[in-house]
Each structure stands twice: as C-alpha cells, then as structure tokens.
C-alpha positions in Angstrom: 0.0 0.0 0.0 2.9 2.4 0.7 3.9 2.1 -3.0 0.3 3.0 -4.1 0.1 6.0 -1.8 3.6 7.2 -2.8 2.5 7.5 -6.4 0.6 10.7 -5.5 3.7 12.5 -4.4 6.7 10.7 -5.9 7.2 12.9 -9.0 6.4 16.0 -7.1 8.8 15.4 -4.2 11.6 14.4 -6.6 11.6 18.0 -7.8 10.1 19.9 -4.9 10.6 18.3 -1.5 14.0 20.0 -1.1 12.1 23.3 -1.7 15.2 25.4 -2.6 15.5 24.0 -6.1 11.9 24.9 -7.0 11.6 27.0 -10.2 8.7 29.4 -9.6 7.1 30.5 -12.8 3.6 31.5 -11.6 1.6 31.9 -8.5 -0.5 29.0 -7.1 -4.2 29.1 -7.0 -4.2 27.6 -3.5 -1.5 27.2 -0.9 -2.0 25.0 2.2 0.6 25.8 4.8 1.5 25.4 8.5 0.6 21.7 8.3 2.0 18.3 9.1 2.2 16.8 5.6 3.1 13.1 5.2 4.4 12.6 1.6 4.6 8.8 1.8 7.7 8.9 -0.4 10.6 6.4 -0.1 12.1 8.4 2.7 8.9 9.3 4.6 9.5 13.0 4.1 7.4 15.4 6.1 6.5 18.8 4.7 4.7 22.0 5.9 3.0 23.3 2.7 1.3 22.2 -0.5 0.6 24.4 -3.5 -2.0 23.7 -6.1 -2.3 25.1 -9.6 -4.9 24.1 -12.3 -6.1 21.2 -10.2 -2.7 19.7 -9.7 -0.2 19.7 -6.8 2.8 21.8 -8.0 4.8 22.0 -4.8 5.3 20.1 -1.5 7.8 21.6 0.9 8.5 24.2 3.5 6.3 27.2 4.4 9.3 29.5 3.5 9.6 28.1 0.0 5.8 28.0 -0.5 5.7 31.8 0.1 7.2 32.3 -3.4 4.0 30.8 -4.9 1.7 33.2 -3.1 0.5 36.3 -4.9 -2.6 38.5 -4.8 -4.8 35.9 -6.4 -3.7 33.0 -4.2 -6.2 31.5 -1.7 -4.2 30.6 1.4 -5.4 28.0 3.8 -3.8 27.8 7.3 -3.8 24.1 8.3 -2.9 25.1 11.9 -0.8 22.0 12.4 -3.4 19.5 11.0 -2.2 16.3 9.4 -2.4 15.8 5.6 -1.7 12.7 3.6 -2.4 11.4 0.0 -5.9 10.1 -0.6 -6.5 6.4 -0.1 -7.1 4.1 -3.0 -9.5 1.2 -2.4 -8.6 -1.5 -5.0 -11.6 -3.8 -4.4 -15.1 -2.6 -3.5 -18.7 -2.6 -4.6 -19.6 1.1 -4.2 -23.1 1.0 -5.6 -24.1 -1.8 -3.3 -22.7 0.3 -0.4 -24.6 3.3 -1.6 -27.8 1.3 -1.8 -27.4 0.4 1.9 -26.8 4.0 2.8 -30.1 5.2 1.2 -32.1 2.2 2.4 -33.8 1.3 5.7 -30.7 0.4 7.6 -30.5 -1.3 11.0 -26.8 -0.2 11.4 -25.5 -3.6 12.6 -27.0 -2.9 16.0 -27.9 -5.6 18.6 -31.7 -5.5 18.6 -34.5 -7.3 20.5 -37.5 -8.5 18.4 -39.4 -5.4 19.5 -36.6 -3.0 18.6 -36.2 -4.8 15.3 -39.8 -4.2 14.4 -39.8 -0.6 15.7 -36.8 0.3 13.5 -38.5 -1.1 10.4 -41.9 0.4 11.2 -40.2 3.8 11.5 -38.8 3.4 8.0 -42.3 2.5 6.7 -43.9 5.4 8.5 -41.3 7.9 7.2 -42.5 7.4 3.6 -46.0 6.1 2.9 -45.9 6.8 -0.8 -44.8 3.2 -1.6 -47.9 1.6 -0.2 -49.0 -1.0 -0.9 -46.8 -2.6 -3.5 -43.4 -0.9 -3.2 -40.7 -3.4 -2.0 -38.9 -2.4 1.2 -35.3 -3.6 1.4 -33.9 -3.4 4.9 -30.1 -3.7 5.3 -27.6 -3.8 8.2 -29.3 -6.6 10.0 -26.7 -8.3 12.3 -28.7 -11.5 12.6 -26.3 -13.2 15.0 -26.4 -10.1 17.3 -30.2 -10.3 18.1 -31.1 -10.1 21.8 -31.3 -12.1 23.9 -28.6 -14.3 22.5 -30.0 -17.0 20.2 -33.1 -15.0 19.2 -34.0 -15.1 15.5 -36.6 -13.2 13.6 -39.0 -14.9 11.2 -41.9 -13.9 8.9 -44.2 -13.7 11.9 -42.0 -11.0 13.3 -42.7 -8.9 10.2 -46.5 -9.7 10.2 -47.0 -7.2 13.1 -45.8 -4.3 11.0 -48.5 -1.8 9.8 -47.9 -2.2 6.1 -49.0 -4.2 3.1 -45.6 -3.8 1.4 -43.4 -6.8 0.5 -40.3 -6.7 2.8 -36.9 -8.2 2.6 -34.4 -7.9 5.5 -30.8 -8.6 4.4 -28.3 -10.0 6.9 -24.9 -8.3 7.2 -23.1 -11.5 6.3 -24.8 -11.6 2.9 -25.9 -15.2 3.3 -29.5 -14.9 4.6 -32.6 -12.9 3.8 -35.8 -12.6 5.9 -39.0 -12.2 3.9 -42.5 -11.3 5.0 -45.5 -13.3 3.8 -46.3 -10.7 1.0 -42.8 -11.1 -0.4 -43.0 -14.9 -0.4 -46.3 -14.8 -2.1 -45.1 -12.6 -4.9 -42.1 -14.8 -5.4 -44.4 -17.9 -5.4 -42.6 -19.5 -2.5 -44.6 -21.8 -0.2 -44.4 -25.0 1.9 -44.2 -27.0 -1.3 -41.1 -25.1 -2.6 -37.9 -27.1 -2.8 -34.5 -26.1 -1.7 -32.1 -25.2 -4.5 -28.7 -27.0 -4.7 -26.9 -23.9 -3.3 -29.3 -22.8 -0.6 -31.8 -23.6 2.1 -35.3 -22.4 3.0 -35.8 -22.5 6.8 -39.0 -24.2 7.9 -41.2 -24.1 11.0 -42.1 -27.3 12.8 -45.2 -27.8 10.6 -43.2 -27.6 7.4 -44.2 -24.1 6.5 -41.6 -21.6 5.4 -40.2 -19.6 8.3 -39.2 -16.6 6.1 -35.5 -17.2 6.3 -33.8 -17.9 3.0 -30.1 -18.8 3.0 -27.7 -18.3 0.1 -29.2 -19.4 -3.3 -32.6 -19.9 -1.8 -33.3 -16.1 -1.7 -32.7 -15.8 -5.5 -36.5 -15.9 -6.4 -37.1 -13.1 -3.9 -34.3 -10.8 -5.2 -35.5 -11.4 -8.8 -38.9 -9.9 -7.9 -37.4 -6.6 -6.6 -37.7 -3.9 -9.4 -34.5 -2.6 -10.9 -33.7 0.8 -9.4 -34.4 3.8 -11.7 -31.6 6.0 -13.0 -32.5 8.6 -10.4 -32.4 6.0 -7.6 -29.1 4.6 -8.9 -27.5 8.1 -9.0 -28.7 8.7 -5.4 -26.9 5.5 -4.4 -23.7 6.6 -6.1 -23.8 10.0 -4.4 -24.3 8.4 -1.0 -21.3 6.1 -1.7 -19.1 9.0 -2.8 -20.0 11.0 0.3 -19.1 8.1 2.6 -15.8 7.4 0.7 -14.7 11.0 0.7 -15.4 11.4 4.4 -13.0 8.5 5.1 -10.2 9.9 2.8 -10.9 7.5 -0.1 -10.3 9.5 -3.3 -10.0 6.6 -5.8 -11.6 3.2 -6.0 -12.1 0.2 -8.2 -15.6 -1.2 -8.6 -14.8 -4.9 -8.6 -17.9 -5.9 -10.4 -19.1 -2.8 -12.2 -22.5 -3.1 -13.8 -23.6 -0.8 -16.6 -25.8 1.0 -14.2 -22.8 1.6 -11.9 -20.6 2.9 -14.7 -23.4 5.2 -16.0 -24.1 6.6 -12.5 -20.5 7.4 -11.6 -19.8 8.7 -15.1 -22.7 11.1 -14.9 -21.6 12.4 -11.5 -18.0 12.8 -12.9 -19.4 14.9 -15.8 -21.3 17.1 -13.3 
C-alpha cells in the first residue's frame, strides 16, 4: 500500500521536497501551509506546505519556499498543524451496493430485540408512505447473530405485526441470509411446497411451512422480484457512496464488479 500512496507525491517530491530547487514561474491558485504533511515517499519526508495550480499539486515543501508561490490571487489555507496525507485508493469494493445500503432502511449492525427490530423497520415505513401497498422495502444492516437475547432469531411472523401491506426483505450483514415477509414470499411464489435449490436452504417451521429465512441461493427468487432501481435512484446511491468514501479519505476506487448501471451513474456524476 505504501507504493500506491507514494504515487501521488513521488514525482512532485523528486523535484520539490527540497524546496530550494523549485523553479517558480507563476503563483499558485491555492496554498495550504502550517501543516504536518506526510508525503509517503521512499524516505517518509514530512512537509509543511502544499501548493495547487490548475487542479494539480505543483509544490510540496516548507512554508518558507511556499511563500514564493503566493500572490494577490492565491487562496491561502492555514492548516494550523493539521495532518495531511495522500488520498487512499481502495482496490476492491462494490460502491453502488454500499450506496444502496446507505439510502435504504438500515439497521446499522445494532444488537436488537425483536421489539426494537420491528420498531426500527416500522419507523422506515412510516417515514415514507408513498410506496404503499406494492413498493418493495429492502432493509439492510441486520446483524442476525447479534439479536437479543442471545439465540433470538426473527421470522416472517416478526414482520407480520408491521403496519404495512408492502413486501419486505431484510438482508443480513453476512450476505448469506434474507428474511422475507408473507407478502414477499407470495409474490415470489414461495410456499411450503417449494424445494431447496442445490446452493441454498429455505428454513421451515415445525409444521413444514416456510419460516421466512432464505439462505444463500434460496433467496434468489425473492431478489429477482425486486424492481431494478431507476436511474434517479441509482444516482442517489452513487452520491451516497461518494460522500461516505470522501469522508474517510478515499479518493480513488475500483468497482470490482461494475455493472452498466454503476458505470453510468458514476460517469454522470463525474461529468457534473
């Protein structure tokens, strides 16, 4: 990872980290100074100032040398000792999936009792009644193994108490199980006579009826019933993903399984 981060500053520091050898031919648009700047070069150089011109870093060095790049048009930012480093590159992620979770009804990985589980989902339903009665509700961030008290598990009956007619899918954080309410199972034509696929399992109650828990490939018929997000919805997911990434210092990423929808959404945002 050090080699990846170093790529941001390697060429710049080769010419500018000494500061004194800098050839100044024009003022910078922005100068950040009085900082603790980690270059991540081969020698772990630390600097005080960065200058930017035309969207590119043109100087990394001392406050004294950065002064030569400041003119009447330069915007000067006092870092007041704050730490600066190159942006992070995430080489394997699924940003649109992450963005979808951020804009969905999210249980936030929290330990929940059955009552709290239902209350959180009901709050999502009540916050937007425009999707009644047929809009699918995808609930994410369910830490199934963290239900309280220990050993508790939710099932379709848990969701039956909710005041809605909407089909509901609750996705576990491990990605291996989905909880469906009775409306969702009905729309997917899943019932007590349904057979387990080779790559999954449908959990059943003692009477043989479906409990609502579908593991691995068994939840495929449910997911296939969920409408494809619109372009507007997809762009909202991409925006949410970018906000979360930027807030954590991630400035570049690889979508490891980029769909055409993902490429279109991020390309549109880039053009904007």
